[in-house]
C-alpha positions as CSV (number, residue, x, y, z in Angstrom):
1,M,3.6,3.6,3.8
2,F,5.9,3.8,0.5
3,G,8.7,0.9,0.6
4,W,10.0,0.5,-3.1
5,C,12.7,2.4,-2.3
6,D,13.6,5.0,0.1
7,S,15.4,8.4,-0.1
8,N,19.1,6.8,-0.7
9,D,18.2,4.4,-3.2
10,T,19.0,7.0,-6.1
11,F,19.9,4.4,-8.4
12,S,16.6,2.1,-8.0
13,N,14.1,1.9,-10.8
14,C,11.4,2.8,-8.6
15,Y,13.2,6.4,-7.3
16,R,11.4,8.3,-9.6
17,Y,8.1,7.2,-7.9
18,L,9.6,8.2,-4.7
19,I,10.1,11.8,-6.2
20,D,6.7,11.2,-7.5
21,Y,4.9,10.7,-4.1
22,Q,7.2,13.7,-2.6
23,E,5.3,16.0,-5.2
24,N,2.4,14.7,-4.3
25,Q,3.1,15.2,-0.8
26,K,3.6,18.8,-1.3
27,I,0.4,19.4,-3.8
28,W,-2.0,17.1,-1.7
29,S,-0.9,19.5,2.0
30,N,-1.1,22.8,-0.6
31,N,-4.8,21.8,-0.9
32,Y,-5.1,21.3,2.8
33,L,-4.8,17.6,2.9
34,K,-2.6,16.7,5.7
35,T,-0.1,14.0,4.0
36,D,2.9,12.2,5.9
37,L,5.4,9.8,3.5
38,D,7.2,7.0,5.3
39,D,9.9,5.7,2.5
40,Y,11.4,3.0,4.5
41,C,8.4,1.3,6.5
42,T,9.6,-0.9,9.1
43,I,7.5,-3.5,10.9
44,E,7.9,-0.8,13.8
45,D,6.4,1.9,11.6
46,F,3.8,-0.5,10.3
47,K,2.6,-1.0,13.9
48,T,1.1,2.4,14.0
49,G,2.2,4.1,11.0
50,L,-1.8,3.4,9.7
51,L,-3.9,5.7,12.7
52,N,-5.5,8.6,12.3
53,Y,-5.8,9.3,8.7
54,N,-8.7,9.2,6.1
55,I,-6.8,7.9,3.0
56,V,-4.0,5.2,4.0
57,F,-1.7,4.3,0.8
58,I,0.4,1.1,1.5
59,Q,2.9,1.1,-1.5
60,E,5.2,-2.0,-0.9
61,H,6.0,-5.4,-2.9
62,G,3.2,-8.1,-2.6
63,A,3.0,-11.7,-3.0
64,L,0.9,-14.6,-2.1
65,Y,1.7,-17.2,0.7
66,K,-0.7,-20.5,0.7
67,N,-3.1,-18.2,-1.3
68,I,-2.9,-15.8,1.3
69,P,-2.0,-12.1,0.6
70,I,1.1,-10.7,2.2
71,I,3.0,-7.4,1.9
72,C,6.7,-7.8,1.4
73,T,9.2,-5.0,3.1
74,R,12.7,-4.1,2.7
75,E,13.1,-4.5,6.3
76,E,16.3,-7.2,7.0
77,Y,15.1,-9.9,9.4
78,D,16.8,-9.9,12.5
79,K,16.0,-12.8,14.8
80,S,16.5,-10.5,17.9
81,K,13.6,-8.4,17.1
82,Y,9.7,-8.7,16.8
83,N,9.5,-11.8,18.8
84,D,6.3,-11.2,19.9
85,D,5.0,-11.1,16.5
86,K,6.2,-14.3,14.9
87,K,3.0,-15.7,14.0
88,H,2.2,-12.8,12.1
89,L,5.3,-12.3,10.0
90,I,7.3,-14.5,7.7
91,F,10.9,-13.9,6.5
92,T,12.0,-15.1,3.1
93,K,15.2,-15.0,1.2
94,G,15.4,-12.0,-1.5
95,T,17.0,-12.2,-4.9
96,N,19.9,-10.5,-3.7
97,G,20.6,-13.6,-0.8
98,K,19.3,-11.5,2.3
99,Y,16.0,-12.1,4.4
100,Y,12.9,-9.7,4.6
101,Y,10.0,-9.6,6.8
102,Y,6.4,-10.2,5.0
103,I,3.7,-8.9,6.8
104,K,0.6,-11.3,7.3
105,P,-3.2,-10.4,7.1
106,S,-3.2,-11.0,10.8
107,F,-0.6,-8.4,11.7
108,F,-3.1,-5.9,11.1
109,E,-5.7,-7.5,13.0
110,K,-3.3,-7.3,16.3
111,Y,-2.2,-4.0,15.7
112,Y,-5.6,-2.2,14.3
113,G,-8.5,-4.6,16.0
114,D,-11.0,-2.8,17.8
115,G,-12.2,-0.5,15.2
116,K,-8.6,1.2,15.2
117,L,-9.1,2.1,11.5
118,K,-12.6,3.3,11.5
119,D,-13.7,5.3,8.3
120,T,-10.4,4.8,7.1
121,I,-9.9,4.2,3.0
122,V,-7.1,1.6,2.8
123,W,-5.4,1.2,-1.1
124,I,-3.2,-1.5,-1.2
125,G,-1.0,-0.6,-4.0
126,S,0.8,-4.1,-4.1
127,C,0.7,-6.8,-6.4
128,H,-1.9,-9.7,-5.3
129,G,-3.2,-7.5,-2.2
130,Y,-7.1,-8.6,-3.2
131,Q,-6.4,-11.7,-5.1
132,Y,-7.9,-13.2,-2.3
133,N,-10.0,-11.5,0.4
134,D,-7.7,-12.1,3.7
135,L,-6.0,-9.0,3.5
136,A,-8.8,-6.8,2.7
137,F,-10.8,-8.6,5.1
138,A,-8.2,-8.2,7.8
139,F,-8.8,-4.1,7.3
140,E,-12.3,-4.3,7.2
141,K,-12.4,-6.1,10.4
142,C,-10.3,-3.0,11.6
143,G,-13.2,-0.6,10.9
144,A,-11.7,0.4,7.6
145,S,-15.1,1.7,5.3
146,A,-13.2,0.8,2.0
147,V,-10.7,-1.3,0.8
148,V,-8.5,-0.4,-2.9
149,G,-6.6,-3.5,-4.1
150,Y,-5.5,-5.6,-7.3
151,N,-6.1,-9.1,-7.7
152,E,-2.8,-9.9,-9.8
153,S,0.7,-8.3,-10.5
154,I,0.5,-4.7,-10.7
155,L,2.4,-1.9,-13.3
156,L,3.4,0.9,-10.8
157,E,3.0,3.6,-13.2
158,Y,-1.0,2.7,-13.6
159,D,-1.3,2.5,-9.8
160,K,0.2,5.9,-9.2
161,C,-2.1,7.3,-11.9
162,L,-4.9,5.9,-10.4
163,Q,-4.8,7.0,-7.4
164,N,-4.1,10.7,-8.0
165,A,-7.2,10.7,-9.7
166,F,-9.3,9.0,-7.0
167,V,-7.8,11.2,-4.6
168,Y,-8.8,14.4,-6.7
169,D,-12.4,13.0,-7.2
170,L,-13.2,12.3,-3.7
171,M,-12.0,15.8,-2.8
172,Y,-15.0,16.9,-5.2
173,G,-17.3,15.0,-3.3
174,S,-17.7,11.7,-5.1
175,T,-18.0,8.2,-3.0
176,V,-14.9,6.0,-3.2
177,K,-16.7,3.6,-5.8
178,E,-17.8,6.7,-7.8
179,A,-14.0,8.2,-7.5
180,L,-12.5,4.5,-8.4
181,E,-14.4,4.4,-11.6
182,F,-13.8,7.9,-12.1
183,S,-10.0,6.6,-11.9
184,K,-10.5,3.7,-14.2
185,K,-12.7,5.6,-17.0
186,I,-9.7,8.2,-17.2
187,W,-6.5,5.6,-17.0
188,T,-8.0,2.3,-18.0
189,Q,-9.7,-0.6,-16.6
190,N,-6.3,-2.4,-16.0
191,D,-2.6,-2.2,-16.4
192,K,-2.4,-4.2,-19.6
193,D,-4.7,-1.6,-21.4
194,F,-3.1,1.3,-19.7
195,T,0.2,-0.1,-21.2
196,T,-1.0,-0.1,-24.7
197,K,-2.7,3.0,-24.5
198,Y,0.1,5.0,-23.0
199,S,3.3,3.4,-24.0
């Protein structure tokens, strides 16, 4: 679930990350990992888009709402849509003056409750995704076997590098904890150290 930009946003600062994820999709698929990439994630996509995967990467902007981590989308608010989900969504004005949807943790419990994410690893590549427990706990309640996230804002480049090492170490038989430690050993413990080392 890649929501920083889409294939039409060639002038976006995030477009190069989309290209990287498209390359990863090819590489991982060639290594017998079925890989899909949704580069414009609507609320409708989020209702079913996490099903039937061993690992789900949520690459969206993140924010805090009353100390609750929320997922920011690029889908513009439309008052005629998603009326059944009003209590699970927020809409807020962006810097461009348009209103966009934000997803609360309860949304995932509504659509993935009853263990629909059983044995899935969920990687929240969003700022503040694990700063408080609500979002991670929501995924755990949906059956996720592990949830990875960040407790502050996160540098996109660092997140991308961590993910690559994480996936490859899992392919070699490591546990989630071992793969995460391996990633951080290679790419440093945080994005501040990463910037110092690689900039």
